[in-house]
Structure formats: structure tokens, C-alpha cells
C-alpha positions as CSV (number, residue, x, y, z in Angstrom):
1,X,114.3,28.1,70.7
2,X,115.5,31.4,71.9
3,X,118.2,29.8,74.1
4,X,119.3,27.7,71.1
5,X,119.7,30.8,69.0
6,X,121.6,32.7,71.7
7,X,124.0,29.8,72.4
8,X,125.0,29.5,68.7
9,X,125.1,33.2,67.9
10,X,126.7,34.8,71.0
11,X,130.4,34.9,71.2
12,X,131.9,33.7,74.5
13,X,133.4,37.2,75.0
14,X,129.8,38.6,75.1
15,X,129.0,40.3,78.5
16,X,126.1,37.9,79.0
17,X,128.7,35.2,79.8
18,X,130.4,37.3,82.5
19,X,128.1,35.8,85.2
20,X,127.0,32.2,85.7
21,X,123.4,33.0,85.1
22,X,124.0,35.8,82.6
23,X,122.7,33.9,79.6
24,X,119.4,32.8,81.3
25,X,118.9,36.3,82.6
26,X,119.4,37.7,79.0
27,X,116.9,35.2,77.6
28,X,114.4,36.1,80.3
29,X,114.8,39.8,79.5
30,X,114.1,39.1,75.8
31,X,111.0,37.1,76.6
32,X,109.8,39.8,78.9
33,X,110.4,42.5,76.3
34,X,108.5,40.6,73.7
35,X,105.8,39.5,76.2
36,X,106.5,35.8,75.7
37,X,107.0,34.9,79.4
38,X,103.6,33.2,79.7
39,X,104.3,31.1,76.6
40,X,107.8,30.0,77.8
41,X,106.9,26.3,78.2
42,X,104.7,25.9,75.1
43,X,105.7,24.1,72.0
44,X,105.9,26.1,68.8
45,X,103.8,23.5,67.0
46,X,102.1,23.9,63.6
47,X,98.7,24.3,62.1
48,X,97.8,20.6,62.4
49,X,99.1,20.0,66.0
50,X,98.4,23.4,67.5
51,X,100.9,25.4,69.5
52,X,101.6,29.1,69.3
53,X,99.3,31.4,67.5
54,X,100.4,33.2,64.3
55,X,101.0,36.4,66.2
56,X,103.0,34.7,68.9
57,X,105.2,33.0,66.3
58,X,105.8,36.5,64.8
59,X,107.1,37.7,68.2
60,X,109.1,34.5,68.7
61,X,110.8,35.0,65.3
62,X,111.8,38.5,66.4
63,X,113.0,37.1,69.8
64,X,115.2,34.5,68.0
65,X,116.9,37.3,66.0
66,X,117.2,39.6,69.1
67,X,118.9,36.7,70.9
68,X,122.0,37.3,68.7
69,X,122.2,40.8,70.3
70,X,122.2,42.8,67.0
71,X,122.5,46.5,66.9
72,X,120.0,46.7,64.0
73,X,117.0,44.4,63.5
74,X,115.6,44.2,59.9
75,X,111.9,43.1,59.6
76,X,109.9,42.5,56.5
77,X,106.2,43.4,57.1
78,X,106.0,42.2,60.7
79,X,102.3,43.0,61.0
80,X,101.1,41.3,57.8
81,X,98.4,38.7,58.3
82,X,97.6,40.0,61.8
83,X,94.5,41.7,63.1
84,X,94.6,45.1,64.7
85,X,95.2,43.8,68.2
86,X,97.9,41.4,67.2
87,X,99.7,44.0,65.1
88,X,99.6,46.4,68.0
89,X,101.2,43.7,70.3
90,X,104.0,43.1,67.8
91,X,104.6,46.9,67.4
92,X,104.7,47.4,71.1
93,X,107.3,44.7,71.4
94,X,109.4,46.4,68.6
95,X,109.0,49.8,70.4
96,X,110.4,48.3,73.6
97,X,113.4,47.0,71.6
98,X,114.0,50.6,70.3
99,X,113.8,51.9,73.9
100,X,116.5,49.5,74.9
101,X,118.9,51.1,72.3
102,X,118.4,48.9,69.2
103,X,117.5,50.2,65.8
104,X,114.5,48.5,64.1
105,X,114.2,48.8,60.3
106,X,110.9,47.4,59.0
107,X,108.8,47.5,55.9
108,X,105.1,48.0,56.7
109,X,101.9,47.3,54.7
110,X,98.7,49.2,55.3
111,X,99.4,50.1,59.0
112,X,96.8,51.5,61.2
113,X,97.2,55.0,62.5
114,X,98.3,53.7,66.0
115,X,100.9,51.5,64.4
116,X,102.1,54.2,62.0
117,X,102.6,56.7,64.8
118,X,105.0,54.3,66.6
119,X,107.6,54.8,63.8
120,X,110.2,57.6,64.3
121,X,111.4,57.9,60.7
122,X,110.0,57.0,57.3
123,X,111.5,56.1,53.9
124,X,108.7,56.4,51.4
125,X,109.1,55.0,47.9
126,X,106.9,55.4,44.8
127,X,106.5,53.0,42.0
128,X,109.9,52.3,40.5
129,X,111.7,52.5,43.8
130,X,112.2,56.3,43.7
131,X,112.4,58.2,47.0
132,X,109.6,60.7,47.7
133,X,110.2,61.2,51.4
134,X,112.9,60.2,53.9
135,X,113.2,61.6,57.4
136,X,111.7,62.2,60.8
137,X,107.9,61.8,60.9
138,X,107.5,64.2,63.7
139,X,104.8,64.3,66.3
140,X,101.6,62.7,64.9
141,X,103.4,62.5,61.5
142,X,103.5,66.4,61.4
143,X,106.7,66.6,59.3
144,X,105.3,64.2,56.7
145,X,102.0,66.0,56.4
146,X,103.5,69.4,56.2
147,X,106.0,68.3,53.6
148,X,103.3,67.0,51.2
149,X,100.9,69.8,51.9
150,X,103.6,72.4,51.0
151,X,103.8,70.6,47.6
152,X,100.2,71.5,47.0
153,X,98.5,68.2,47.9
154,X,95.1,68.0,49.5
155,X,95.1,68.6,53.2
156,X,94.7,65.7,55.6
157,X,91.4,65.5,57.4
158,X,91.2,65.3,61.2
159,X,91.3,61.7,62.3
160,X,92.5,60.4,59.0
161,X,95.2,57.7,58.9
162,X,98.5,59.4,57.8
163,X,99.6,56.1,56.1
164,X,96.5,56.0,54.0
165,X,96.5,59.7,53.3
166,X,100.1,59.7,52.0
167,X,99.4,56.9,49.5
168,X,96.3,58.8,48.3
169,X,98.2,62.0,47.7
170,X,100.8,60.2,45.7
171,X,98.2,59.3,43.2
172,X,97.0,62.9,42.9
173,X,97.7,64.9,39.7
174,X,99.2,68.2,40.8
175,X,100.0,70.7,38.1
176,X,103.1,72.9,38.6
177,X,104.6,75.7,36.4
178,X,106.8,74.5,33.6
179,X,110.5,75.4,33.2
180,X,111.2,78.7,31.3
181,X,107.6,79.5,30.9
182,X,106.5,76.3,29.4
183,X,103.1,74.8,29.9
184,X,102.1,73.4,33.3
185,X,103.2,69.8,33.9
186,X,102.3,67.2,36.6
187,X,104.4,67.2,39.7
188,X,107.0,64.5,40.0
189,X,107.2,63.7,43.7
190,X,110.6,62.0,43.3
191,X,112.0,65.1,41.6
192,X,110.4,67.3,44.2
193,X,112.2,65.4,46.9
194,X,115.6,65.6,45.1
195,X,115.2,69.4,45.0
196,X,113.8,69.8,48.5
197,X,115.6,71.3,51.5
198,X,114.7,68.2,53.5
199,X,117.1,66.1,51.4
200,X,119.8,68.7,51.7
201,X,119.5,68.6,55.5
202,X,119.5,64.8,55.4
203,X,122.7,64.6,53.3
204,X,124.3,67.0,55.7
205,X,123.5,64.8,58.7
206,X,124.8,61.7,56.9
207,X,128.1,63.5,56.0
208,X,128.6,64.6,59.6
209,X,127.9,61.0,60.8
210,X,130.5,59.6,58.3
211,X,133.1,62.1,59.4
212,X,132.7,61.5,63.1
213,X,132.6,57.7,63.0
214,X,134.5,56.0,65.8
215,X,137.0,53.4,64.6
216,X,136.6,51.5,67.9
217,X,132.9,50.9,67.1
218,X,133.8,48.9,64.0
219,X,132.3,45.4,64.2
220,X,134.7,42.6,63.3
221,X,134.5,38.8,63.6
222,X,137.4,36.5,64.1
223,X,135.6,33.4,62.9
224,X,132.7,32.4,60.7
225,X,130.7,31.0,63.6
226,X,130.4,32.4,67.1
227,X,130.3,28.9,68.7
228,X,133.0,26.2,68.4
229,X,132.5,23.2,66.1
230,X,132.0,21.0,69.2
231,X,129.4,23.2,70.7
232,X,127.6,23.5,67.3
233,X,127.5,19.7,66.9
234,X,126.4,19.1,70.4
235,X,123.6,21.7,70.5
236,X,122.3,20.6,67.1
237,X,122.4,16.9,68.1
238,X,120.5,17.7,71.3
239,X,117.9,19.7,69.4
240,X,117.3,17.0,66.9
241,X,117.0,14.4,69.6
242,X,114.3,16.6,71.2
243,X,112.5,17.1,67.9
244,X,112.5,13.3,67.4
245,X,111.3,12.7,70.9
246,X,108.4,15.2,70.3
247,X,107.5,13.4,67.1
248,X,105.6,10.3,68.3
249,X,103.8,9.9,65.0
250,X,107.1,9.1,63.4
251,X,108.9,7.1,66.0
252,X,106.0,5.2,67.6
253,X,104.6,4.2,64.3
254,X,107.8,2.6,63.1
255,X,108.2,0.8,66.4
256,X,104.7,-0.6,66.2
257,X,105.2,-1.6,62.6
258,X,108.5,-3.4,63.5
259,X,106.6,-5.4,66.1
260,X,103.7,-6.2,63.8
261,X,105.8,-7.1,60.8
262,X,108.1,-9.3,63.0
263,X,105.1,-11.2,64.3
264,X,103.4,-11.7,61.0
265,X,106.5,-12.9,59.2
266,X,107.9,-15.1,62.0
267,X,104.5,-16.7,62.7
268,X,104.7,-18.4,59.3
269,X,107.5,-20.7,60.7
270,X,105.8,-21.7,64.0
271,X,104.9,-25.2,62.7
272,X,108.6,-25.9,61.8
273,X,110.4,-23.9,64.4
274,X,111.2,-27.0,66.4
275,X,112.5,-29.1,63.5
276,X,116.1,-30.1,63.9
277,X,116.6,-30.5,60.1
278,X,114.9,-28.3,57.5
279,X,114.2,-29.3,54.0
280,X,115.5,-27.3,51.1
281,X,112.2,-25.7,50.5
282,X,111.8,-24.8,54.1
283,X,115.3,-23.3,54.2
284,X,114.6,-21.3,51.1
285,X,111.4,-20.1,52.5
286,X,113.1,-19.0,55.8
287,X,115.9,-17.1,54.0
288,X,113.4,-15.5,51.6
289,X,111.3,-14.3,54.6
290,X,114.3,-12.8,56.3
291,X,115.2,-11.1,53.1
292,X,111.7,-9.7,52.7
293,X,111.6,-8.5,56.3
294,X,114.8,-6.5,55.6
295,X,113.3,-5.0,52.5
296,X,110.0,-4.1,54.1
297,X,111.5,-2.5,57.2
298,X,114.0,-0.7,54.9
299,X,111.4,0.8,52.6
300,X,109.3,1.8,55.6
301,X,112.3,3.5,57.1
302,X,112.9,5.5,53.9
303,X,109.3,6.6,53.5
304,X,108.9,7.6,57.1
305,X,112.1,9.5,57.5
306,X,111.6,11.8,54.4
307,X,108.9,14.1,55.9
308,X,110.8,14.6,59.1
309,X,114.1,15.2,57.2
310,X,112.4,17.8,55.0
311,X,111.3,19.9,58.0
312,X,114.7,19.7,59.6
313,X,116.4,20.6,56.2
314,X,114.2,23.7,55.9
315,X,115.2,24.6,59.5
316,X,118.9,24.2,58.6
317,X,118.6,26.6,55.7
318,X,117.3,29.3,58.0
319,X,120.0,28.6,60.5
320,X,122.7,28.6,57.8
321,X,121.5,32.0,56.5
322,X,121.8,33.3,60.1
323,X,125.4,32.1,60.4
324,X,124.5,29.6,63.2
325,X,125.4,26.2,61.7
326,X,127.3,24.4,59.0
327,X,126.1,21.3,57.1
328,X,128.5,19.1,59.0
329,X,126.8,19.9,62.3
330,X,123.4,18.9,60.8
331,X,124.8,15.7,59.2
332,X,126.2,14.5,62.5
333,X,123.0,15.5,64.3
334,X,120.9,13.5,61.9
335,X,123.1,10.4,62.6
336,X,122.9,10.9,66.4
337,X,119.2,11.5,66.5
338,X,118.3,8.6,64.2
339,X,120.7,6.1,65.7
340,X,118.9,5.5,69.0
341,X,115.5,5.0,67.4
342,X,117.1,2.6,64.8
343,X,118.5,0.6,67.7
344,X,115.2,0.5,69.6
345,X,113.1,-0.5,66.6
346,X,115.6,-3.2,65.6
347,X,115.7,-4.6,69.1
348,X,111.9,-4.8,69.2
349,X,111.9,-6.5,65.8
350,X,114.4,-9.1,66.9
351,X,112.8,-9.8,70.3
352,X,109.7,-10.9,68.5
353,X,111.1,-12.4,65.2
354,X,114.0,-14.5,66.6
355,X,112.1,-16.5,69.3
356,X,109.0,-17.1,67.2
357,X,110.8,-18.1,64.0
358,X,113.3,-20.2,65.8
359,X,116.2,-19.3,63.6
360,X,118.7,-19.8,66.4
361,X,117.0,-22.9,68.0
362,X,119.6,-25.6,68.1
363,X,119.6,-28.3,70.8
364,X,123.3,-29.0,70.0
365,X,124.4,-25.5,71.0
366,X,124.5,-23.9,74.4
367,X,122.8,-20.6,75.4
368,X,126.0,-18.6,74.8
369,X,126.0,-19.6,71.2
370,X,122.3,-18.7,70.8
371,X,122.8,-15.3,72.3
372,X,125.9,-14.7,70.1
373,X,123.9,-15.6,67.0
374,X,120.9,-13.5,68.1
375,X,123.2,-10.5,68.6
376,X,124.8,-11.0,65.2
377,X,121.4,-11.1,63.5
378,X,120.3,-8.0,65.4
379,X,123.5,-6.1,64.4
380,X,123.0,-7.0,60.7
381,X,119.3,-6.0,60.9
382,X,120.1,-2.7,62.7
383,X,122.8,-1.9,60.1
384,X,120.3,-2.6,57.3
385,X,117.7,-0.2,58.9
386,X,120.4,2.5,59.4
387,X,121.5,2.3,55.7
388,X,117.9,2.7,54.5
389,X,117.2,5.6,56.9
390,X,120.3,7.4,56.0
391,X,119.6,6.9,52.3
392,X,116.2,8.5,52.8
393,X,117.9,11.5,54.4
394,X,120.3,11.6,51.5
395,X,117.5,11.8,49.0
396,X,115.9,14.5,51.0
397,X,119.1,16.6,50.9
398,X,119.6,16.0,47.2
399,X,116.2,17.0,45.8
400,X,113.8,19.8,46.5
401,X,110.5,18.2,47.3
402,X,109.0,15.3,49.1
403,X,107.5,13.8,46.0
404,X,110.8,13.5,44.1
405,X,112.5,12.1,47.2
406,X,109.8,9.5,47.6
407,X,110.1,8.4,43.9
408,X,113.8,8.1,44.2
């Protein structure tokens, strides 16, 4: 997964491609930083089939984004849903990214004191999105604590979590002297920040940074995608083939069903398979059975391909948002991945159906004729299965949910 992200998001001019093994070394360094080396050969999996834990998936998601070699990494509540140990593992990985020269911007929800102390700067907002503090936290959140205590809030007790304490003080009602001798009024923390020396110093730093910016550091892109269209199509096709190969519940089931349906339908004609001349009723029955087999296999192809296509579609939306792929690459990959399994299942069906039903048995024709007719029947049957499978994929892409796609 990390390699797939790096290959699609790193430009060929990136320094990782300067050496033959540069890309692999870069991926290994990311895995080492995020402590994923021991899980390198594990499948990501899901809740039903197992795989990586929720915390490991969090670190993998971070690794996938870091593979693009960004200068800034944005994270939305990276510790949510994790216990204290798992949250600390994720934060340690983020701290290592910062030590390597990257900037990490993250929203955080109810962090422990250990997690909170790992942050260098804090942007604290009150209800309504108004800033009440922005700047360096200081050692053991000293700057944050001293700022609020100077406003008249209650002091922080020894051992108290600064994150919990700052939220509690924001709910305190602190009375301050009114303007021009008016009555005392509650302190507005947002207004206090606007009038504080901390904000003045911050604006000064931002102005200096804007005046001294280096034009050579400007990031520009020559194309919408880092990889060429051929590389995108090839990598996506390889990935979907791998996903299909790792989905035995989908592929093996339709192969087994093809064999079972072929045997059941063809066995009806065992008593008449050796007849040289068929009656009108027998011929009608044979053609109807062939038609029904096409319909049954087609409907099963549609219903079985929809769940797989939905998961791949959701994956494509994430990749599209990250600037990795276009819809054309996914469309071609769908065709490539589905094609080989359509061929295999149709071959299995014909291997059973044609000999048992005897539809090409003719003593007046040689073996070459029978083989040619069998191949023609297989080609038409495979084309029918492909049409149904691709229609199922089309329904998946046109509607939002699996229920609607199945109804269509």
C-alpha cells in the first residue's frame, strides 16, 4: 500500500529515484519511522476477515500520506478511538516525522497529558471558531498556563492535565472591570487574545516570515499527476488483479457456481445427447436451456460483482482526492482484473456443459469442426458474462449504495 502511494505520487525528478534502490529504501525508512516494519507482510484486512488492528491502520494511513513526501501533514483527530497506549504509539510516530523536518498539523480530542506535551504549538478555539490562544506551548505547557493564569483564571494543580485544565478555565466566569467605569462584565477570552501582547508578537513573526520568503522554495507542478498515464493504468491494473486474487469468496464462488450450473442444466439432455436428429420440442428445450444458462450466469455475475466494485469505488474516491488516479485508470483496471476471471469461469462452464449436453456432437463432422464450434460457443458465452459483469460495475458507479445498484 505504501509503495503504491509512493509510485503514484512521487515525481520522477524526486531524489528517491536517483539510485536504483532509492524508492525501496525510502519506503523502508517510512515503515521504520512509523514502526510498521514488523507488519510489512500483513494484509490490511477488515473487521470480518481480520488483518491490521485499528491503531496499526491509523499509522498505515499516515504512512500512505508521508509516502508522497509532503512538507506538511494534516491530520484530523489521529488518536480518536484509540486507548492510551495506542494513542501514544501514533503520537510517537508523528513526533519522529517532525524530527525528520516535516510539519504536522493535527486536531486533537481529549488528549492525555503525555500526548499533549508532545505538541510544540497550539491553536485553541472557543465555541464559534474564535481564537483564544495561538502560539508556542512552552516546556510542560508553561506558556499556555501562564497566559491563562495572567487573565485571572484558576491555577492549574500539580499533575493536572493541561488539556483538561484549559477547557475547564474557558467555562469559568471571570469578571473584569468595565470600560469607562461601567459595571464589571464577564471576560471574553477571544477579545482578550485580540488585545494581548502574544498576538502582537505572533503577527510580527508572520510578517517577517512573509517578507523573507524564498522564491526558489515555491512549489509548482508541471502536470496534474506525478506519474504518467501508462504508469497509472499499469499500477492500478496490477493492484486490482491483486485485490481480486485475494478475494476468493468472490472468484471461487462464481467458478464453483459455473461448474454446478453447467452440470445441472446439461444433465437434462443426457438421454438425447446421442440422437442424430432432434424433434422440434427437443430442439426448443435445448435452445431454451442455453438461453436460461446465459441469463442465470449473467445475473449471478451482476450480483456478485457489485460488492467488490463498491469497495474499489470507495478506494478510488480517496485516491482521486489525493491526486493519484483518474477515472480512466480505474475503468481500465476494472476491465483487466475482471477479464481473466471471466475467461476462467466461462472455460469451466463450457468444459462441463458442451460435452455433457452434446450440442456439438455430430458424427458427420470431424474433430476440427467440433473444436471450432465449441470455441465459438465459449466466445459467445464469455462475451455474455463480460457484458453482465461490466453492467454490474456500471450500476455501481452510477448510484450511491449497494441496494440501489442491486435493484437496477
